[in-house]
Structure formats: structure tokens, C-alpha cells
TIKESE-917546 format. One line per 3 residues: their letters; for each residue x, y, z of N, C-alpha, C, O. Coordinates in steps of 0.001 Angstrom, whole numbers, plus 500000, padded with zeros to 6 digits. Layout:
N
a> X:Y:Z:X:Y:Z:X:Y:Z:X:Y:Z ~ ...
***
This chain:
110
mtn> 196391:907681:648409:195772:906781:647455:195348:907566:646220:194937:908723:646310 ~ 195456:906920:645081:195055:907579:643847:193538:907531:643708:192858:906755:644380 ~ 193027:908372:642826:191587:908391:642567:191106:907060:642009:189990:906631:642302
kvl> 191936:906406:641210:191558:905106:640653:191359:904087:641777:190383:903336:641773 ~ 192274:904063:642726:192179:903125:643851:190937:903433:644696:190229:902520:645122 ~ 190680:904706:644933:189502:905088:645714:188214:904696:644998:187265:904233:645631
ail> 188179:904881:643677:186989:904507:642910:186754:902999:643000:185615:902557:643150 ~ 187814:902217:642909:187679:900755:643018:187257:900373:644429:186406:899501:644603 ~ 187838:901010:645439:187496:900711:646829:186028:900965:647138:185466:900340:648038
syi> 185409:901869:646408:184008:902187:646678:183074:901015:646396:181902:901056:646771 ~ 183576:899978:645743:182783:898777:645483:183166:897608:646394:182458:896603:646433 ~ 184269:897727:647120:184796:896608:647901:184281:896702:649339:184903:897361:650173
tii> 183198:896076:649627:182513:896034:650926:182204:897435:651441:182679:898431:650895 ~ 181421:897494:652470:181048:898781:653042:182253:899445:653717:182315:900673:653791 ~ 183194:898662:654202:184407:899230:654815:185256:899920:653744:185769:901014:653976
gwl> 185407:899296:652589:186117:899926:651481:185425:901192:651037:186068:902189:650709 ~ 184088:901142:651029:183309:902325:650650:183583:903462:651628:183781:904604:651215 ~ 183595:903150:652923:183843:904184:653936:185247:904774:653804:185425:905984:653943
iay> 186226:903943:653542:187598:904438:653346:187635:905387:652151:188205:906475:652234 ~ 187027:904973:651041:187007:905819:649840:186261:907123:650108:186676:908187:649648 ~ 185160:907039:650853:184369:908237:651160:185183:909246:651960:185227:910424:651606
fkn> 185830:908797:653041:186575:909732:653887:187828:910260:653196:188190:911421:653386 ~ 188488:909439:652407:189667:909915:651657:189243:910946:650616:189913:911964:650441 ~ 188129:910687:649920:187654:911632:648902:187163:912919:649553:187308:914002:648986
kdn> 186581:912799:650743:186096:913973:651458:187248:914913:651812:187090:916133:651818 ~ 188419:914321:652107:189594:915121:652454:190273:915741:651238:191010:916717:651374 ~ 190034:915186:650049:190647:915718:648822:190079:917089:648498:188874:917318:648596
kpk> 190946:917977:648119:190534:919309:647654:191120:919528:646281:192346:919590:646187 ~ 190381:919648:645233:188933:919429:645144:188617:917932:645101:189482:917101:644823 ~ 187357:917619:645382:186921:916220:645340:186972:915713:643911:186726:916456:642961
sev> 187293:914446:643777:187315:913821:642461:185898:913474:642036:185171:912804:642769 ~ 185509:913928:640857:184175:913611:640333:184031:912126:640049:182957:911555:640240 ~ 185109:911498:639594:185057:910064:639285:184850:909258:640563:184036:908335:640593
vty> 185578:909603:641606:185430:908879:642874:184025:909098:643444:183382:908153:643902 ~ 183559:910333:643412:182213:910625:643914:181164:909838:643136:180225:909303:643724 ~ 181320:909766:641827:180380:909010:640995:180364:907533:641398:179296:906935:641531
hle> 181529:906959:641586:181590:905535:641936:181171:905295:643390:180708:904204:643724 ~ 181325:906286:644243:180776:906175:645595:179247:906079:645530:178638:905287:646249 ~ 178641:906885:644671:177183:906799:644479:176770:905424:643964:175847:904802:644490
qgl> 177450:904971:642951:177122:903690:642344:177347:902541:643331:176530:901623:643414 ~ 178445:902591:644072:178753:901545:645044:177745:901496:646181:177322:900417:646594 ~ 177360:902668:646688:176358:902718:647752:175009:902224:647242:174303:901499:647944
glf> 174657:902613:646031:173404:902139:645440:173396:900631:645280:172397:899978:645582 ~ 174494:900078:644812:174597:898629:644654:174503:897928:646008:173866:896881:646120 ~ 175130:898498:647031:175059:897921:648368:173615:897914:648876:173154:896906:649411
ivs> 172909:899018:648714:171520:899113:649173:170644:898105:648433:169851:897396:649053 ~ 170785:898040:647110:170005:897082:646323:170322:895655:646751:169415:894829:646854 ~ 171580:895354:647000:171979:894004:647407:171349:893607:648736:170826:892501:648875
vvl> 171401:894509:649709:170841:894205:651024:169331:893991:650926:168807:893006:651445 ~ 168637:894911:650262:167189:894799:650132:166806:893529:649383:165908:892799:649804 ~ 167483:893271:648283:167174:892087:647486:167445:890799:648262:166669:889847:648171
nvv> 168530:890763:649016:168826:889568:649808:167795:889332:650902:167432:888188:651173 ~ 167323:890396:651529:166287:890246:652554:164999:889733:651913:164376:888803:652425 ~ 164605:890336:650803:163375:889919:650118:163479:888468:649663:162547:887688:649863
lsv> 164593:888104:649058:164755:886728:648589:164783:885734:649743:164274:884620:649613 ~ 165367:886120:650860:165381:885231:652024:163976:884989:652551:163621:883865:652906 ~ 163181:886050:652601:161801:885906:653063:161013:885023:652101:160292:884123:652531
its> 161147:885276:650814:160411:884490:649823:160791:883021:649887:159919:882152:649874 ~ 162077:882738:649955:162495:881330:649959:162205:880638:651289:162106:879412:651336 ~ 162068:881408:652370:161680:880766:653626:160191:880440:653637:159772:879462:654256
ifp> 159401:881248:652962:157963:880979:652867:157684:879910:651820:156872:879012:652042 ~ 158355:880008:650685:158159:879070:649574:159497:878406:649232:160178:878844:648305 ~ 159879:877363:649960:161182:876725:649721:161366:876218:648293:162498:876089:647828
sly> 160293:875936:647605:160421:875431:646237:160925:876506:645268:161285:876199:644132 ~ 160949:877743:645710:161439:878841:644859:162907:879162:645131:163354:880274:644851 ~ 163650:878219:645664:165058:878440:646004:165885:878930:644817:166879:879634:644997
fin> 165473:878557:643602:166248:878902:642404:166311:880406:642154:167186:880863:641419 ~ 165403:881188:642746:165464:882639:642522:166666:883271:643218:166987:884433:642970 ~ 167320:882521:644075:168539:883035:644702:169659:883229:643695:170664:883872:644000
fig> 169498:882681:642502:170504:882871:641460:170529:884318:640961:171407:884692:640185 ~ 169585:885113:641398:169612:886547:641085:170895:887164:641656:171385:888176:641153 ~ 171420:886555:642691:172677:887025:643273:173820:887012:642276:174742:887820:642378
ivl> 173768:886110:641321:174804:886064:640275:174741:887327:639420:175770:887844:638984 ~ 173528:887815:639186:173366:889060:638425:174031:890213:639182:174709:891045:638579 ~ 173837:890259:640497:174475:891307:641300:175994:891191:641264:176693:892203:641239
lii> 176505:889972:641262:177950:889762:641158:178485:890307:639839:179533:890952:639811 ~ 177779:890053:638761:178197:890551:637444:178158:892078:637413:179069:892715:636884 ~ 177100:892665:637984:176993:894128:638041:178142:894703:638866:178710:895735:638508
wii> 178482:894040:639962:179580:894478:640822:180905:894469:640059:181689:895413:640155 ~ 181150:893405:639305:182386:893306:638515:182432:894410:637462:183479:895019:637246 ~ 181317:894666:636816:181258:895736:635814:181574:897083:636463:182288:897898:635880
giv> 181053:897318:637651:181352:898562:638370:182828:898713:638664:183386:899800:638510 ~ 183466:897638:639086:184905:897686:639365:185695:897959:638091:186673:898706:638114 ~ 185280:897361:636987:185964:897602:635707:185821:899067:635296:186791:899685:634857
haa> 184617:899625:635436:184426:901043:635113:185288:901929:636014:185869:902913:635556 ~ 185366:901574:637287:186193:902358:638219:187670:902252:637859:188393:903247:637911 ~ 188121:901059:637496:189529:900863:637128:189886:901640:635867:191022:902086:635707
nee> 188919:901801:634977:189145:902572:633751:188851:904058:633942:188958:904846:633002 ~ 188481:904434:635167:188132:905814:635518:187051:906382:634609:187122:907536:634185 ~ 186047:905557:634315:184906:905956:633488:183711:906251:634384:183489:905571:635386
kkp> 182953:907262:634015:181728:907594:634733:180547:906975:633985:179751:907681:633366 ~ 180446:905653:634053:179354:904936:633411:178484:904317:634494:179001:903770:635468 ~ 177156:904397:634332:176277:903808:635344:176313:902278:635296:176585:901669:634261
lpl> 176030:901693:636447:175928:900236:636512:174734:899780:635677:173727:900485:635608 ~ 174831:898623:635048:173685:898128:634275:172486:897878:635199:172650:897488:636355 ~ 171317:898102:634686:170026:897858:635336:169692:898822:636470:168546:899261:636566
igk> 170640:899165:637324:170319:899946:638523:171059:901275:638618:170676:902126:639421 ~ 172085:901474:637841:172967:902628:637995:172309:903981:637810:172624:904920:638541 ~ 171408:904102:636858:170756:905400:636594:169924:905864:637784:169745:907064:637990
mfe> 169413:904908:638570:168576:905265:639726:169355:906039:640778:168767:906799:641547 ~ 170664:905856:640822:171458:906416:641912:172306:907608:641503:173035:908152:642332 ~ 172230:908028:640251:173009:909195:639830:172450:910448:640493:171288:910799:640284
gqf> 173269:911117:641287:172877:912360:641935:171916:912196:643087:171345:913187:643542 ~ 171709:910981:643581:170731:910741:644640:171264:910936:646054:170480:911112:646987 ~ 172565:910908:646227:173141:910998:647555:173862:912337:647677:175061:912437:647414
gfl> 173120:913357:648078:173645:914721:648147:174840:914877:649074:175710:915711:648822 ~ 174896:914089:650141:175998:914219:651102:177354:913883:650477:178393:914265:651016 ~ 177351:913175:649351:178613:912855:648687:179179:914050:647938:180385:914129:647702
hg> 178319:914968:647571:178743:916112:646761:179100:917325:647608:179844:918199:647162 ~ 178581:917381:648810:178767:918567:649655:180073:918664:650336:180319:919625:651066
***
């Protein structure tokens, strides 16, 4: 698989992320672009899971706040932007959350 495909896969579900991680781990030398998008993809996955749990709890306690679930659309847009950056092989952080995850996952670099 090419580095472009691996970078895109890092955003496509956790299974795609795992495939990209193990393929990049086997590459000598590792691709910086793929590693960067692995960080961004994992960060987006973590934010998505946490946000979905929090929103589920809030809407179960306060059903009248169901409209806050539209925050998921923001995550969808961020996800699409990440895939576009990966397809263009650019090392650009995801909007709103990307800077938080730059260099945060040491196991990706080792």
C-alpha cells in the first residue's frame, strides 16, 4: 500500500487505523505523513467516543436537549477534512482538535 492510502486509512474506522498502523510500523523508514495522520485519526477517534458518551448521558438526563447531538455533524466535517489532508499528503492539523494531538502518541514514533 502507498503512503497516501495508509494516511487515508488512518481515518477509516479503528480497523482501518490498525491496518495503517501495522503497515507503517513495518515500513523502513516510517512515513512521517502516515505517522502524522495516525496521530490525527486516533485523536479524532478518542474525541468522538468521549463526546458521544457525554452527549448520550446529557440527552438521557435532559431529553429536551436532543438538538446538541448535531455536534456530530461537526465531527463528520472534521473527519472529511482529515481525509482530504491525507489524500493530498499534507501534514495539516484537524480543525479545532488537531493541535492537541500533535506528538502526543509516542508509540507511533518509536
